[in-house]
Legacy VTK file of the C-alpha trace (Angstrom):
# vtk DataFile Version 3.0
C-alpha trace
ASCII
DATASET POLYDATA
POINTS 586 float
-31.297 11.707 30.688
-33.996 9.239 29.644
-33.124 5.551 29.728
-33.194 3.848 26.283
-36.239 1.674 25.679
-35.715 -2.094 26.035
-36.285 -2.552 22.290
-33.603 0.039 21.547
-31.173 -1.692 23.894
-31.795 -5.038 22.183
-31.145 -3.511 18.774
-28.003 -1.801 20.095
-26.681 -5.112 21.417
-26.842 -6.683 17.948
-26.575 -3.736 15.550
-25.197 -0.641 17.337
-24.987 1.330 14.094
-28.657 0.748 13.356
-29.578 1.708 16.925
-27.652 4.956 16.484
-29.529 5.713 13.258
-32.873 5.013 14.966
-32.057 7.856 17.357
-31.012 10.173 14.534
-31.411 13.936 14.980
-32.580 16.047 12.056
-30.020 18.800 12.696
-27.220 16.386 11.761
-28.620 15.719 8.284
-26.942 18.613 6.422
-23.454 17.783 7.659
-23.852 14.035 7.099
-25.078 14.483 3.528
-22.268 16.923 2.710
-19.653 14.634 4.238
-21.120 11.670 2.373
-20.826 13.422 -0.992
-17.265 14.531 -0.215
-16.470 10.957 0.787
-17.921 9.633 -2.472
-15.461 11.746 -4.429
-12.662 9.871 -2.653
-14.265 6.423 -2.549
-14.922 6.088 -6.285
-11.395 6.563 -7.690
-9.689 4.879 -4.750
-12.086 1.923 -4.850
-11.388 1.424 -8.550
-7.626 1.828 -8.113
-7.403 -0.566 -5.174
-9.518 -3.146 -7.023
-6.966 -3.180 -9.835
-4.188 -3.351 -7.240
-5.881 -6.537 -5.995
-5.864 -7.948 -9.527
-9.599 -7.388 -10.079
-11.723 -5.337 -12.485
-12.133 -1.724 -11.370
-15.915 -2.076 -11.059
-15.546 -4.529 -8.167
-14.043 -1.724 -6.085
-17.320 0.186 -6.353
-19.452 -2.861 -5.476
-17.206 -3.460 -2.480
-17.391 0.155 -1.311
-21.210 0.166 -1.380
-21.703 -3.036 0.591
-19.046 -2.433 3.236
-20.392 1.060 3.931
-23.914 -0.321 4.384
-22.695 -3.249 6.490
-20.742 -1.069 8.887
-23.543 1.523 9.085
-25.796 -1.233 10.460
-23.381 -3.149 12.696
-20.583 -0.663 13.463
-20.315 0.978 16.899
-18.276 3.977 15.706
-20.098 7.094 14.496
-17.481 8.160 11.939
-15.277 5.185 11.059
-15.150 4.618 7.283
-14.491 1.268 5.635
-13.519 0.432 2.104
-10.959 -1.144 -0.217
-7.518 -0.558 1.230
-4.080 -0.225 -0.315
-2.480 -2.406 2.372
-4.881 -5.282 1.614
-4.674 -5.114 -2.190
-1.349 -6.974 -2.535
-2.477 -9.581 0.028
-5.656 -10.204 -1.959
-3.750 -10.425 -5.242
-1.157 -12.787 -3.764
-3.947 -15.053 -2.528
-6.302 -15.199 -5.512
-4.150 -14.725 -8.615
-2.248 -18.036 -8.288
-5.649 -19.770 -8.122
-7.269 -17.815 -10.940
-5.262 -19.712 -13.559
-2.781 -18.766 -16.211
-5.490 -17.180 -18.348
-6.398 -14.796 -15.533
-10.153 -15.314 -15.965
-11.736 -12.167 -14.402
-14.943 -14.008 -13.430
-12.973 -16.642 -11.526
-10.799 -13.987 -9.877
-13.934 -12.150 -8.709
-15.441 -15.380 -7.344
-12.230 -16.170 -5.448
-12.026 -12.620 -4.063
-15.653 -12.789 -2.921
-15.017 -16.128 -1.208
-11.921 -14.607 0.392
-14.069 -11.747 1.736
-16.581 -14.232 3.199
-13.835 -16.234 4.922
-12.164 -13.064 6.197
-15.522 -11.836 7.510
-16.163 -15.141 9.274
-12.709 -15.046 10.884
-13.264 -11.511 12.159
-16.763 -12.207 13.457
-15.476 -15.246 15.349
-12.552 -13.180 16.692
-14.952 -10.460 17.829
-17.415 -12.820 19.510
-14.796 -14.976 21.226
-12.264 -12.317 22.225
-9.568 -13.588 19.869
-8.733 -10.102 18.710
-5.543 -10.272 20.772
-4.053 -12.048 17.739
-3.588 -8.606 16.217
-1.204 -7.864 19.092
1.157 -10.512 17.726
2.477 -7.885 15.327
4.672 -5.396 17.146
4.802 -1.808 15.951
8.421 -2.042 14.672
7.534 -5.169 12.695
4.384 -3.530 11.310
6.366 -0.423 10.306
8.802 -2.640 8.427
6.024 -4.668 6.822
4.266 -1.541 5.561
7.531 -0.026 4.313
8.263 -3.198 2.362
4.681 -3.356 1.126
4.831 0.254 -0.060
8.004 -0.472 -2.008
6.501 -3.515 -3.732
3.310 -1.584 -4.576
5.242 1.321 -6.097
7.439 -0.956 -8.208
4.398 -2.948 -9.346
2.539 0.208 -10.432
5.417 1.887 -12.271
4.808 0.096 -15.608
1.153 1.157 -15.521
2.241 4.729 -14.795
4.534 4.598 -17.850
1.823 3.180 -20.087
2.885 -0.453 -20.533
2.376 -3.759 -18.747
4.781 -6.338 -17.320
4.234 -10.083 -16.961
6.531 -10.937 -14.072
6.482 -12.464 -10.604
8.061 -11.117 -7.457
9.724 -7.834 -6.628
12.883 -8.390 -8.659
10.852 -9.705 -11.583
8.825 -6.498 -11.514
12.001 -4.400 -11.368
13.579 -6.272 -14.276
10.358 -6.103 -16.293
10.045 -2.380 -15.713
13.632 -1.672 -16.729
13.436 -3.771 -19.888
10.042 -2.303 -20.782
11.090 1.334 -20.575
11.492 1.370 -24.335
7.714 0.821 -24.603
6.870 3.916 -22.562
3.865 5.858 -23.822
4.842 9.540 -23.394
1.246 10.736 -23.026
0.577 8.068 -20.368
3.701 9.002 -18.418
2.832 12.703 -18.629
-0.737 12.310 -17.335
0.294 9.783 -14.662
3.370 11.610 -13.385
1.623 14.981 -13.301
-1.284 13.399 -11.450
1.048 11.837 -8.876
2.917 15.093 -8.291
-0.332 17.017 -7.961
-1.783 14.533 -5.449
1.334 14.661 -3.286
1.588 18.467 -3.425
-2.111 19.046 -2.670
-2.103 16.549 0.187
0.976 18.226 1.615
0.015 21.892 1.272
-3.792 21.887 0.911
-4.875 18.886 2.985
-8.526 19.981 3.114
-8.793 19.910 -0.679
-9.839 16.473 -2.122
-6.609 15.918 -4.017
-7.623 12.606 -5.582
-10.901 14.071 -6.864
-9.114 17.088 -8.333
-6.643 14.865 -10.186
-9.366 12.500 -11.422
-11.476 15.358 -12.793
-8.490 17.044 -14.463
-7.227 13.800 -15.993
-10.670 12.898 -17.373
-10.953 16.378 -18.856
-7.455 16.179 -20.341
-8.200 12.778 -21.873
-11.382 14.055 -23.523
-9.912 17.364 -24.736
-6.549 16.083 -25.948
-7.706 12.713 -27.246
-5.217 10.846 -25.065
-6.939 7.503 -25.695
-5.980 7.833 -29.374
-2.368 8.488 -28.301
-2.033 5.111 -26.609
-3.257 5.970 -23.106
-5.338 3.162 -21.611
-8.595 4.317 -20.038
-11.056 2.611 -17.717
-13.808 2.525 -20.348
-17.540 2.368 -19.610
-18.472 0.569 -16.394
-21.133 -2.147 -16.376
-24.536 -0.661 -15.624
-26.478 -1.866 -12.609
-25.683 -3.808 -9.498
-24.575 -7.438 -8.991
-27.154 -9.869 -7.554
-26.938 -11.413 -4.103
-25.121 -14.730 -4.602
-22.587 -17.108 -3.138
-19.289 -17.195 -5.054
-18.903 -20.229 -7.309
-15.675 -21.785 -6.034
-14.555 -25.305 -5.241
-13.975 -26.635 -1.718
-10.292 -27.094 -2.543
-10.133 -23.376 -3.404
-11.688 -22.429 -0.064
-8.995 -24.324 1.820
-6.274 -22.524 -0.144
-7.872 -19.149 0.607
-7.761 -19.612 4.391
-4.088 -18.598 4.935
-4.646 -15.403 2.950
-7.833 -14.665 4.885
-5.979 -15.059 8.187
-3.246 -12.659 7.062
-5.808 -10.126 5.839
-7.757 -10.431 9.099
-4.635 -9.748 11.192
-3.713 -6.651 9.156
-7.312 -5.418 9.169
-7.710 -5.984 12.922
-4.494 -4.117 13.666
-5.513 -1.191 11.464
-9.086 -1.131 12.767
-8.218 -1.105 16.464
-5.582 1.589 15.913
-7.821 3.859 13.804
-10.953 3.352 15.906
-9.054 4.050 19.126
-7.507 7.268 17.831
-10.792 8.714 16.567
-12.701 7.612 19.675
-10.097 9.308 21.869
-10.830 12.626 20.143
-14.395 12.386 21.426
-13.387 11.191 24.879
-14.733 7.695 24.269
-13.275 4.204 24.374
-13.897 1.458 21.857
-15.358 -2.008 22.175
-12.818 -4.055 20.252
-15.098 -7.081 20.001
-17.916 -5.066 18.453
-15.553 -3.348 16.052
-14.223 -6.665 14.832
-17.709 -8.120 14.474
-18.806 -5.087 12.470
-15.787 -5.261 10.153
-16.531 -8.954 9.709
-20.164 -8.212 8.799
-19.003 -5.617 6.268
-16.698 -8.182 4.657
-19.485 -10.744 4.498
-21.732 -8.163 2.831
-19.059 -7.367 0.255
-18.446 -11.057 -0.409
-22.131 -11.721 -1.140
-22.228 -9.062 -3.870
-19.070 -9.693 -5.852
-16.730 -7.691 -3.628
-13.405 -8.357 -1.915
-11.986 -7.950 1.634
-12.022 -4.472 3.174
-10.570 -2.697 6.149
-10.813 0.553 8.033
-9.319 3.560 6.286
-7.702 6.199 8.462
-7.427 8.677 5.575
-11.058 8.330 4.482
-12.242 8.482 8.095
-10.265 11.714 8.520
-11.862 13.147 5.371
-15.346 12.301 6.662
-14.604 13.797 10.069
-13.164 16.997 8.552
-16.242 17.323 6.332
-18.445 17.336 9.443
-19.718 13.745 9.565
-21.806 13.088 12.663
-23.096 9.543 12.133
-22.887 6.534 9.851
-25.500 8.181 7.635
-22.414 9.651 5.970
-21.446 6.166 4.810
-24.992 5.440 3.649
-24.999 8.640 1.590
-21.704 7.576 0.033
-23.099 4.115 -0.744
-26.250 5.629 -2.279
-24.232 8.059 -4.402
-22.023 5.299 -5.809
-25.118 3.191 -6.530
-26.711 6.077 -8.445
-23.547 6.462 -10.513
-23.658 2.768 -11.448
-27.362 2.843 -12.259
-27.654 6.076 -14.201
-24.227 7.384 -15.300
-21.872 4.384 -15.630
-20.030 6.233 -18.409
-19.034 9.056 -16.062
-15.578 7.578 -15.502
-15.121 6.148 -18.990
-12.227 8.476 -19.848
-10.366 8.028 -16.571
-6.751 7.131 -17.560
-5.213 3.978 -16.110
-1.977 5.892 -15.349
-4.051 8.165 -13.102
-5.272 5.133 -11.173
-1.625 4.059 -10.875
-0.816 7.521 -9.499
-3.607 7.158 -6.914
-2.204 3.784 -5.796
1.391 5.035 -5.654
0.312 8.055 -3.596
-1.515 5.701 -1.223
1.584 3.499 -0.951
3.651 6.540 0.016
1.248 7.118 2.901
1.953 3.560 4.107
5.626 4.335 4.676
6.840 5.741 7.968
10.452 6.750 7.492
10.542 9.078 10.550
9.479 6.155 12.762
12.141 3.978 11.135
14.790 6.588 11.905
13.570 6.780 15.499
13.946 3.019 15.835
17.526 3.312 14.601
18.316 5.999 17.170
16.423 4.552 20.128
16.590 0.769 19.800
18.826 -0.873 17.225
17.435 -4.364 17.840
13.930 -3.236 16.885
15.310 -1.355 13.883
16.875 -4.608 12.673
13.558 -6.370 13.277
11.740 -3.714 11.259
14.178 -3.902 8.359
14.000 -7.708 8.369
10.196 -7.523 8.137
10.520 -5.151 5.178
13.004 -7.459 3.453
10.670 -10.392 4.092
7.969 -8.681 2.024
10.370 -7.613 -0.719
12.285 -10.890 -1.046
9.620 -13.485 -0.265
6.386 -11.826 -1.314
3.418 -10.297 0.462
1.876 -13.370 2.100
5.184 -14.950 3.201
6.215 -11.455 4.295
3.173 -11.281 6.559
4.110 -14.653 8.060
7.672 -13.414 8.568
6.350 -10.260 10.261
4.215 -12.220 12.726
7.058 -14.682 13.350
9.555 -11.878 13.960
7.214 -10.168 16.411
6.674 -13.403 18.346
10.397 -14.176 18.235
11.201 -10.722 19.592
8.892 -11.309 22.558
10.542 -14.670 23.172
14.013 -13.147 22.789
13.286 -10.579 25.459
12.153 -13.286 27.847
15.076 -15.516 26.856
17.726 -12.826 27.316
16.071 -10.254 29.556
17.646 -7.242 31.101
19.446 -8.167 34.335
21.537 -6.058 36.620
23.217 -5.585 39.994
21.557 -3.154 42.414
23.197 -0.734 44.807
22.340 2.084 47.222
22.576 5.692 46.078
22.903 8.165 48.971
20.028 10.602 48.937
17.810 8.378 46.746
15.340 6.023 48.396
15.316 2.391 47.293
17.919 0.392 45.382
19.142 1.281 41.923
20.730 -0.154 38.816
24.507 0.191 39.104
24.734 0.715 35.336
22.629 3.859 35.648
24.415 4.814 38.880
28.035 3.568 38.512
29.055 4.936 41.914
26.206 3.291 43.830
27.310 1.779 47.135
27.593 -1.999 47.558
27.124 -4.226 50.589
30.208 -6.476 50.947
29.293 -10.152 50.914
25.788 -9.482 49.555
24.821 -9.381 45.883
21.555 -7.575 45.114
20.301 -8.705 41.698
17.308 -8.023 39.483
16.171 -10.260 36.605
13.460 -8.607 34.519
11.489 -11.592 33.250
9.592 -14.669 34.394
11.855 -17.640 35.039
11.070 -20.440 32.604
12.721 -23.186 30.612
14.280 -20.874 28.001
16.071 -18.500 30.374
16.767 -20.784 33.348
20.303 -21.530 32.170
20.900 -17.825 31.397
19.884 -16.964 34.970
22.103 -19.669 36.463
25.162 -18.782 34.367
24.767 -15.082 35.156
24.753 -15.707 38.909
27.639 -18.198 38.708
29.699 -15.620 36.796
29.024 -12.880 39.355
29.856 -15.153 42.279
33.012 -16.317 40.541
34.135 -12.673 40.198
33.434 -12.053 43.903
34.059 -15.309 45.819
33.412 -13.579 49.179
29.678 -13.382 48.454
27.596 -15.034 51.205
24.085 -13.973 50.182
22.625 -13.555 46.710
19.416 -11.540 47.031
17.044 -11.680 44.061
14.770 -8.638 43.764
11.954 -10.855 42.480
9.191 -8.351 41.762
9.750 -8.570 37.954
9.694 -12.390 38.146
6.049 -13.072 37.306
6.321 -16.863 37.022
8.568 -19.825 37.763
7.987 -22.976 35.719
9.103 -26.486 36.672
12.370 -26.260 34.704
13.304 -23.012 36.466
12.232 -24.445 39.841
14.577 -27.398 39.326
17.387 -24.996 38.370
16.799 -22.976 41.577
16.813 -26.166 43.623
20.193 -27.159 42.142
21.587 -23.633 42.570
20.453 -23.521 46.186
22.087 -26.879 46.897
25.349 -25.714 45.262
25.269 -22.541 47.379
24.638 -24.527 50.558
27.737 -26.614 49.957
29.792 -23.397 49.792
28.166 -21.689 52.741
26.101 -19.298 50.623
22.383 -18.496 50.604
19.975 -17.772 47.767
17.483 -15.211 49.038
14.298 -13.837 47.454
12.741 -10.462 48.153
9.380 -9.110 46.945
8.272 -12.474 45.575
4.685 -12.079 44.367
2.069 -14.204 46.126
0.962 -16.101 42.987
4.594 -16.886 42.168
5.257 -17.921 45.757
2.310 -20.318 45.620
3.699 -21.768 42.386
7.097 -22.157 44.046
5.468 -23.901 46.987
3.580 -26.305 44.733
6.839 -27.105 42.950
8.369 -28.072 46.307
11.070 -25.407 46.078
10.382 -24.059 49.565
11.957 -27.249 50.876
15.208 -26.133 49.313
14.886 -22.405 49.940
14.516 -21.804 53.670
11.360 -19.820 54.467
13.533 -17.484 56.513
15.158 -16.463 53.242
11.945 -15.231 51.637
11.601 -11.538 52.471
8.706 -9.161 51.745
11.047 -6.324 50.685
14.652 -5.774 49.666
15.087 -3.520 52.722
14.073 -6.416 54.955
16.557 -8.754 53.269
19.363 -6.187 53.530
18.573 -5.525 57.202
18.655 -9.260 57.965
22.036 -9.651 56.253
23.511 -6.668 58.090
22.219 -7.969 61.437
23.847 -11.313 60.669
27.203 -10.033 59.413
27.554 -6.441 60.582
28.421 -5.397 57.007
28.314 -1.725 56.067
27.681 -0.012 52.753
30.737 1.132 50.876
31.590 2.668 47.524
32.696 0.258 44.781
36.371 -0.245 44.057
35.619 0.880 40.527
32.601 2.360 38.821
30.548 0.180 36.528
30.586 1.638 33.036
27.996 1.471 30.296
30.034 -1.177 28.452
29.075 -3.709 31.130
25.352 -2.986 30.755
23.590 -6.156 29.729
20.682 -4.928 27.705
18.883 -6.515 24.757
19.968 -3.797 22.363
LINES 1 587
586 0 1 2 3 4 5 6 7 8 9 10 11 12 13 14 15 16 17 18 19 20 21 22 23 24 25 26 27 28 29 30 31 32 33 34 35 36 37 38 39 40 41 42 43 44 45 46 47 48 49 50 51 52 53 54 55 56 57 58 59 60 61 62 63 64 65 66 67 68 69 70 71 72 73 74 75 76 77 78 79 80 81 82 83 84 85 86 87 88 89 90 91 92 93 94 95 96 97 98 99 100 101 102 103 104 105 106 107 108 109 110 111 112 113 114 115 116 117 118 119 120 121 122 123 124 125 126 127 128 129 130 131 132 133 134 135 136 137 138 139 140 141 142 143 144 145 146 147 148 149 150 151 152 153 154 155 156 157 158 159 160 161 162 163 164 165 166 167 168 169 170 171 172 173 174 175 176 177 178 179 180 181 182 183 184 185 186 187 188 189 190 191 192 193 194 195 196 197 198 199 200 201 202 203 204 205 206 207 208 209 210 211 212 213 214 215 216 217 218 219 220 221 222 223 224 225 226 227 228 229 230 231 232 233 234 235 236 237 238 239 240 241 242 243 244 245 246 247 248 249 250 251 252 253 254 255 256 257 258 259 260 261 262 263 264 265 266 267 268 269 270 271 272 273 274 275 276 277 278 279 280 281 282 283 284 285 286 287 288 289 290 291 292 293 294 295 296 297 298 299 300 301 302 303 304 305 306 307 308 309 310 311 312 313 314 315 316 317 318 319 320 321 322 323 324 325 326 327 328 329 330 331 332 333 334 335 336 337 338 339 340 341 342 343 344 345 346 347 348 349 350 351 352 353 354 355 356 357 358 359 360 361 362 363 364 365 366 367 368 369 370 371 372 373 374 375 376 377 378 379 380 381 382 383 384 385 386 387 388 389 390 391 392 393 394 395 396 397 398 399 400 401 402 403 404 405 406 407 408 409 410 411 412 413 414 415 416 417 418 419 420 421 422 423 424 425 426 427 428 429 430 431 432 433 434 435 436 437 438 439 440 441 442 443 444 445 446 447 448 449 450 451 452 453 454 455 456 457 458 459 460 461 462 463 464 465 466 467 468 469 470 471 472 473 474 475 476 477 478 479 480 481 482 483 484 485 486 487 488 489 490 491 492 493 494 495 496 497 498 499 500 501 502 503 504 505 506 507 508 509 510 511 512 513 514 515 516 517 518 519 520 521 522 523 524 525 526 527 528 529 530 531 532 533 534 535 536 537 538 539 540 541 542 543 544 545 546 547 548 549 550 551 552 553 554 555 556 557 558 559 560 561 562 563 564 565 566 567 568 569 570 571 572 573 574 575 576 577 578 579 580 581 582 583 584 585
């Protein structure tokens, strides 16, 4: 294989997507063009629907789609990843910009705020990609993210129901939307409900039973035809109307400095959600081709796409797993697919802006509701309930945070819950007594093996966490309780392989515990202490308290030393340890 030219390598380092296009092969053209046209059929209605979900005019969804596709085609490392307006970001965008847009809801100001939000989000993601800060996305655990998306889906569906029924509601918050919908049912427009509900059912059925058919496109075409043939606009059904012709100029959004500062929290929340979604989607599609992803480059490319959207009147975007799947199924080979989609949308705006004039607003509501259904993951929620109740509670709390507090506070709650769960596990880690199981090498958890043999006078313990200020007292109280139950204990052996650190608070606790043991003729012994942890212990001066002869390389060595000293022999426990005594974290 020929080595790439130095110029090509330099381009690839800065703009991997452009470098890929420079090496384009003519035989890919047919598939890429076809996939791009198929993708356009999905991008146009979804872009418009998600723009309105974000509280913006529908046309901004098309501007956003064009620029993010071009931006990622130049800077993106993935051959098939598709970006665009996203249903999970829409409520975050709306929650950030609408309070600043004013009571009159000036569309021009809302667009300027959304564009500024896209620029800030892009800057955050570029910085994260260049500096390796993408680990922030890992702060959201999967159970918390499942709960967040379930709660988000519920709020989206409730918020879109009035539009589906043909009326509008002026309310704030989930319960305000529910109350407004219930009280507004008397204003239902039957024709609007019919076209919206039928569209929603058709999307769901086609996606379920004919996944290769572009369900959204089918529904959009049928609803436009029905509107024109049946005169639904005259029967009270709101339609999109003619789109502005042309393309917005390159410009910086006209917002105040005070507005920019208020947009930052929303941009951070959007960046975290987008990073999480991007890494997950990019990894799954790369794995199909036997490749790995460069997370830093992916984040930088998503950031560049957001900056591009923000400079042309757009709003923040993210990776779309569903649209990427559509492109891949249609045979996409490179990012030329995205460029074809961008060109097709541009041609629509320039030459046939009236093409979507008769698209009913209830149909757009149906598109959004169908997308919100795809955000939910009820099977995963049920699995959490069966497998790990603590994480199920965490997931449900994250969902309630979105529903009760709102989208942005809900995101903060989700991140906080994920971090708190990590801390909880370190604070109250799994800990257990070990025993010997005849016929099985090594030493085993007596809760998993209730009849495991014990060594009289010697407690073998395992504590599955680093020792630090938060769990030092837990560790001490656990050992004191075990020794109190069995006062004949002479050695307490800590299987220390899971202990990855010992901070100064824990070192002081161990020093006090060792001194208390010495006064009672007992020994605190460590086995399998990692070298870095041992060096930390030495720097803390703990080796002065713990005799070096009581630091063993393996548990076997510690057990052998105790048996040589005491002559003790293994014996079966007086009673089996049952599951009720298992100290787990749920």
